[in-house]
PDB file of N, CA, C and O in Angstrom:
ATOM      1  N   UNK A   1      16.393  -4.796  -4.709  1.00  0.00           N
ATOM      2  CA  UNK A   1      15.466  -5.518  -5.127  1.00  0.00           C
ATOM      3  C   UNK A   1      14.389  -4.482  -4.971  1.00  0.00           C
ATOM      4  O   UNK A   1      13.615  -4.314  -5.913  1.00  0.00           O
ATOM      5  N   UNK A   2      14.243  -3.666  -3.714  1.00  0.00           N
ATOM      6  CA  UNK A   2      12.688  -2.950  -3.392  1.00  0.00           C
ATOM      7  C   UNK A   2      13.543  -1.995  -4.683  1.00  0.00           C
ATOM      8  O   UNK A   2      12.695  -1.926  -5.573  1.00  0.00           O
ATOM      9  N   UNK A   3      14.656  -1.337  -5.111  1.00  0.00           N
ATOM     10  CA  UNK A   3      14.212  -0.456  -5.827  1.00  0.00           C
ATOM     11  C   UNK A   3      14.553  -1.080  -7.307  1.00  0.00           C
ATOM     12  O   UNK A   3      15.055  -0.482  -8.259  1.00  0.00           O
ATOM     13  N   UNK A   4      14.361  -1.715  -7.272  1.00  0.00           N
ATOM     14  CA  UNK A   4      13.463  -2.400  -8.550  1.00  0.00           C
ATOM     15  C   UNK A   4      11.730  -2.720  -8.844  1.00  0.00           C
ATOM     16  O   UNK A   4      11.033  -3.004  -9.818  1.00  0.00           O
ATOM     17  N   UNK A   5      11.568  -2.525  -7.620  1.00  0.00           N
ATOM     18  CA  UNK A   5       9.715  -2.705  -7.583  1.00  0.00           C
ATOM     19  C   UNK A   5       9.232  -1.237  -7.733  1.00  0.00           C
ATOM     20  O   UNK A   5       8.352  -0.876  -8.514  1.00  0.00           O
ATOM     21  N   UNK A   6       9.953  -0.405  -6.847  1.00  0.00           N
ATOM     22  CA  UNK A   6      10.129   1.115  -6.467  1.00  0.00           C
ATOM     23  C   UNK A   6      10.077   1.647  -8.156  1.00  0.00           C
ATOM     24  O   UNK A   6       9.514   2.697  -8.465  1.00  0.00           O
ATOM     25  N   UNK A   7      10.590   0.964  -8.926  1.00  0.00           N
ATOM     26  CA  UNK A   7      11.177   1.894 -10.231  1.00  0.00           C
ATOM     27  C   UNK A   7       9.996   1.462 -11.111  1.00  0.00           C
ATOM     28  O   UNK A   7       9.641   2.232 -12.003  1.00  0.00           O
ATOM     29  N   UNK A   8       9.457   0.479 -10.964  1.00  0.00           N
ATOM     30  CA  UNK A   8       8.728  -0.696 -12.324  1.00  0.00           C
ATOM     31  C   UNK A   8       7.883   0.312 -11.969  1.00  0.00           C
ATOM     32  O   UNK A   8       7.652   1.259 -12.721  1.00  0.00           O
ATOM     33  N   UNK A   9       7.132   0.121 -10.280  1.00  0.00           N
ATOM     34  CA  UNK A   9       6.091   1.253 -10.398  1.00  0.00           C
ATOM     35  C   UNK A   9       5.761   2.319 -10.488  1.00  0.00           C
ATOM     36  O   UNK A   9       4.627   2.795 -10.556  1.00  0.00           O
ATOM     37  N   UNK A  10       7.275   3.036 -10.500  1.00  0.00           N
ATOM     38  CA  UNK A  10       7.267   4.476 -10.911  1.00  0.00           C
ATOM     39  C   UNK A  10       7.237   4.782 -12.396  1.00  0.00           C
ATOM     40  O   UNK A  10       7.082   5.909 -12.867  1.00  0.00           O
ATOM     41  N   UNK A  11       7.414   3.576 -13.134  1.00  0.00           N
ATOM     42  CA  UNK A  11       7.318   3.574 -14.736  1.00  0.00           C
ATOM     43  C   UNK A  11       6.188   3.175 -14.860  1.00  0.00           C
ATOM     44  O   UNK A  11       6.286   2.868 -16.049  1.00  0.00           O
ATOM     45  N   UNK A  12       5.100   2.902 -14.584  1.00  0.00           N
ATOM     46  CA  UNK A  12       3.619   2.525 -14.844  1.00  0.00           C
ATOM     47  C   UNK A  12       3.260   3.772 -14.407  1.00  0.00           C
ATOM     48  O   UNK A  12       2.217   4.126 -14.956  1.00  0.00           O
ATOM     49  N   UNK A  13       3.889   4.940 -13.305  1.00  0.00           N
ATOM     50  CA  UNK A  13       3.124   5.671 -13.071  1.00  0.00           C
ATOM     51  C   UNK A  13       2.908   7.091 -13.645  1.00  0.00           C
ATOM     52  O   UNK A  13       1.960   7.872 -13.562  1.00  0.00           O
ATOM     53  N   UNK A  14       4.600   7.182 -14.505  1.00  0.00           N
ATOM     54  CA  UNK A  14       4.992   8.078 -15.153  1.00  0.00           C
ATOM     55  C   UNK A  14       4.116   7.911 -15.937  1.00  0.00           C
ATOM     56  O   UNK A  14       3.561   8.922 -16.367  1.00  0.00           O
ATOM     57  N   UNK A  15       3.638   6.490 -16.443  1.00  0.00           N
ATOM     58  CA  UNK A  15       3.017   6.516 -18.416  1.00  0.00           C
ATOM     59  C   UNK A  15       1.532   6.681 -18.303  1.00  0.00           C
ATOM     60  O   UNK A  15       0.843   6.846 -19.310  1.00  0.00           O
ATOM     61  N   UNK A  16       0.824   6.622 -16.602  1.00  0.00           N
ATOM     62  CA  UNK A  16      -0.095   6.958 -17.077  1.00  0.00           C
ATOM     63  C   UNK A  16      -0.321   7.984 -16.788  1.00  0.00           C
ATOM     64  O   UNK A  16      -1.243   8.442 -17.463  1.00  0.00           O
ATOM     65  N   UNK A  17       0.312   9.062 -15.629  1.00  0.00           N
ATOM     66  CA  UNK A  17       0.668  10.862 -15.788  1.00  0.00           C
ATOM     67  C   UNK A  17       0.685  10.942 -17.081  1.00  0.00           C
ATOM     68  O   UNK A  17       0.286  12.065 -17.389  1.00  0.00           O
ATOM     69  N   UNK A  18       0.963  10.275 -18.070  1.00  0.00           N
ATOM     70  CA  UNK A  18       1.426  11.274 -19.528  1.00  0.00           C
ATOM     71  C   UNK A  18      -0.226  11.171 -20.254  1.00  0.00           C
ATOM     72  O   UNK A  18      -0.404  11.974 -21.170  1.00  0.00           O
ATOM     73  N   UNK A  19      -1.142  10.464 -19.987  1.00  0.00           N
ATOM     74  CA  UNK A  19      -1.863   9.771 -20.402  1.00  0.00           C
ATOM     75  C   UNK A  19      -3.187  11.164 -19.960  1.00  0.00           C
ATOM     76  O   UNK A  19      -3.979  11.821 -20.635  1.00  0.00           O
ATOM     77  N   UNK A  20      -2.791  11.088 -18.298  1.00  0.00           N
ATOM     78  CA  UNK A  20      -3.777  12.023 -17.633  1.00  0.00           C
ATOM     79  C   UNK A  20      -3.243  13.271 -17.914  1.00  0.00           C
ATOM     80  O   UNK A  20      -2.054  13.455 -18.174  1.00  0.00           O
ATOM     81  N   UNK A  21      -4.382  14.425 -17.851  1.00  0.00           N
ATOM     82  CA  UNK A  21      -4.420  15.752 -17.450  1.00  0.00           C
ATOM     83  C   UNK A  21      -3.218  16.517 -16.846  1.00  0.00           C
ATOM     84  O   UNK A  21      -2.584  16.325 -15.809  1.00  0.00           O
ATOM     85  N   UNK A  22      -3.135  17.215 -17.581  1.00  0.00           N
ATOM     86  CA  UNK A  22      -2.304  18.499 -16.234  1.00  0.00           C
ATOM     87  C   UNK A  22      -2.246  18.221 -14.864  1.00  0.00           C
ATOM     88  O   UNK A  22      -1.342  17.773 -14.158  1.00  0.00           O
ATOM     89  N   UNK A  23      -3.402  18.582 -14.629  1.00  0.00           N
ATOM     90  CA  UNK A  23      -3.743  18.516 -13.120  1.00  0.00           C
ATOM     91  C   UNK A  23      -3.646  17.847 -12.516  1.00  0.00           C
ATOM     92  O   UNK A  23      -3.395  18.104 -11.338  1.00  0.00           O
ATOM     93  N   UNK A  24      -3.860  15.968 -13.198  1.00  0.00           N
ATOM     94  CA  UNK A  24      -3.647  15.136 -12.069  1.00  0.00           C
ATOM     95  C   UNK A  24      -2.248  14.910 -12.184  1.00  0.00           C
ATOM     96  O   UNK A  24      -1.709  14.580 -11.128  1.00  0.00           O
ATOM     97  N   UNK A  25      -1.311  15.023 -13.464  1.00  0.00           N
ATOM     98  CA  UNK A  25      -0.209  14.821 -13.611  1.00  0.00           C
ATOM     99  C   UNK A  25       0.416  15.357 -12.577  1.00  0.00           C
ATOM    100  O   UNK A  25       1.298  14.664 -12.070  1.00  0.00           O
ATOM    101  N   UNK A  26       0.184  16.495 -12.081  1.00  0.00           N
ATOM    102  CA  UNK A  26       0.952  17.394 -11.023  1.00  0.00           C
ATOM    103  C   UNK A  26       0.277  16.901  -9.830  1.00  0.00           C
ATOM    104  O   UNK A  26       0.928  17.552  -9.013  1.00  0.00           O
ATOM    105  N   UNK A  27      -0.521  16.252  -9.145  1.00  0.00           N
ATOM    106  CA  UNK A  27      -0.949  15.663  -8.359  1.00  0.00           C
ATOM    107  C   UNK A  27      -0.120  14.222  -7.945  1.00  0.00           C
ATOM    108  O   UNK A  27       0.145  13.966  -6.771  1.00  0.00           O
ATOM    109  N   UNK A  28       0.213  13.412  -8.962  1.00  0.00           N
ATOM    110  CA  UNK A  28       0.389  12.319  -8.946  1.00  0.00           C
ATOM    111  C   UNK A  28       2.147  12.510  -9.213  1.00  0.00           C
ATOM    112  O   UNK A  28       2.708  11.424  -9.072  1.00  0.00           O
ATOM    113  N   UNK A  29       3.071  13.606  -9.549  1.00  0.00           N
ATOM    114  CA  UNK A  29       4.554  13.699  -8.759  1.00  0.00           C
ATOM    115  C   UNK A  29       4.366  14.080  -7.963  1.00  0.00           C
ATOM    116  O   UNK A  29       4.646  13.327  -7.030  1.00  0.00           O
ATOM    117  N   UNK A  30       3.745  15.525  -7.513  1.00  0.00           N
ATOM    118  CA  UNK A  30       4.673  15.503  -6.713  1.00  0.00           C
ATOM    119  C   UNK A  30       5.182  14.853  -5.249  1.00  0.00           C
ATOM    120  O   UNK A  30       6.340  14.737  -4.849  1.00  0.00           O
ATOM    121  N   UNK A  31       3.632  14.374  -4.424  1.00  0.00           N
ATOM    122  CA  UNK A  31       3.937  13.160  -3.462  1.00  0.00           C
ATOM    123  C   UNK A  31       4.813  12.545  -3.980  1.00  0.00           C
ATOM    124  O   UNK A  31       5.772  12.565  -3.209  1.00  0.00           O
ATOM    125  N   UNK A  32       5.171  11.677  -5.375  1.00  0.00           N
ATOM    126  CA  UNK A  32       6.354  11.117  -5.555  1.00  0.00           C
ATOM    127  C   UNK A  32       7.980  11.625  -5.768  1.00  0.00           C
ATOM    128  O   UNK A  32       8.977  10.916  -5.627  1.00  0.00           O
ATOM    129  N   UNK A  33       7.935  13.110  -6.162  1.00  0.00           N
ATOM    130  CA  UNK A  33       8.569  13.617  -5.480  1.00  0.00           C
ATOM    131  C   UNK A  33       9.723  13.592  -4.407  1.00  0.00           C
ATOM    132  O   UNK A  33      10.881  13.277  -4.129  1.00  0.00           O
ATOM    133  N   UNK A  34       8.836  14.018  -4.114  1.00  0.00           N
ATOM    134  CA  UNK A  34       8.560  13.772  -2.106  1.00  0.00           C
ATOM    135  C   UNK A  34       8.876  12.567  -1.132  1.00  0.00           C
ATOM    136  O   UNK A  34       9.188  12.549   0.058  1.00  0.00           O
ATOM    137  N   UNK A  35       8.621  11.249  -2.363  1.00  0.00           N
ATOM    138  CA  UNK A  35       8.419  10.207  -1.711  1.00  0.00           C
ATOM    139  C   UNK A  35      10.252   9.916  -1.860  1.00  0.00           C
ATOM    140  O   UNK A  35      11.094   9.605  -1.018  1.00  0.00           O
ATOM    141  N   UNK A  36      10.339  10.197  -3.385  1.00  0.00           N
ATOM    142  CA  UNK A  36      11.903  10.111  -3.908  1.00  0.00           C
ATOM    143  C   UNK A  36      12.979  10.326  -2.383  1.00  0.00           C
ATOM    144  O   UNK A  36      13.511   9.646  -1.506  1.00  0.00           O
ATOM    145  N   UNK A  37      12.808  11.964  -2.884  1.00  0.00           N
ATOM    146  CA  UNK A  37      13.491  12.622  -2.075  1.00  0.00           C
ATOM    147  C   UNK A  37      14.056  12.112  -0.601  1.00  0.00           C
ATOM    148  O   UNK A  37      15.153  12.118  -0.042  1.00  0.00           O
ATOM    149  N   UNK A  38      13.033  11.771  -0.350  1.00  0.00           N
ATOM    150  CA  UNK A  38      13.140  10.800   1.235  1.00  0.00           C
ATOM    151  C   UNK A  38      13.580   9.728   1.085  1.00  0.00           C
ATOM    152  O   UNK A  38      13.144   9.667   2.235  1.00  0.00           O
ATOM    153  N   UNK A  39      13.901   9.018   0.912  1.00  0.00           N
ATOM    154  CA  UNK A  39      14.065   7.421   0.354  1.00  0.00           C
ATOM    155  C   UNK A  39      15.693   8.373  -0.150  1.00  0.00           C
ATOM    156  O   UNK A  39      16.543   7.535   0.152  1.00  0.00           O
ATOM    157  N   UNK A  40      16.357   9.428  -0.638  1.00  0.00           N
ATOM    158  CA  UNK A  40      17.356   9.382  -1.144  1.00  0.00           C
ATOM    159  C   UNK A  40      18.568  10.504  -0.234  1.00  0.00           C
ATOM    160  O   UNK A  40      19.717  10.866  -0.487  1.00  0.00           O
ATOM    161  N   UNK A  41      17.571  10.786   0.936  1.00  0.00           N
ATOM    162  CA  UNK A  41      17.754  11.579   1.925  1.00  0.00           C
ATOM    163  C   UNK A  41      18.358  11.021   2.508  1.00  0.00           C
ATOM    164  O   UNK A  41      19.586  11.088   2.449  1.00  0.00           O
ATOM    165  N   UNK A  42      17.668  10.211   3.343  1.00  0.00           N
ATOM    166  CA  UNK A  42      17.652   8.901   3.984  1.00  0.00           C
ATOM    167  C   UNK A  42      19.201   8.333   4.323  1.00  0.00           C
ATOM    168  O   UNK A  42      20.164   8.387   5.088  1.00  0.00           O
ATOM    169  N   UNK A  43      18.564   7.683   2.978  1.00  0.00           N
ATOM    170  CA  UNK A  43      20.311   6.455   2.977  1.00  0.00           C
ATOM    171  C   UNK A  43      21.212   6.874   2.893  1.00  0.00           C
ATOM    172  O   UNK A  43      22.222   6.170   2.892  1.00  0.00           O
TER     173      UNK A  43
END
C-alpha cells in the first residue's frame, strides 16, 4: 500500500522534473535516489 503511494508520488515528481530546468531536476532526483536507496537497503 505504502509502496503504491510512494510510486504514485515519484511518477508525479518525475513528470514535474522533466518540465523543470536541469538544476532543479538534479536537486529533485538526488534526495529521492537517497530516499529509495534507504528504503531498499533497510527492507
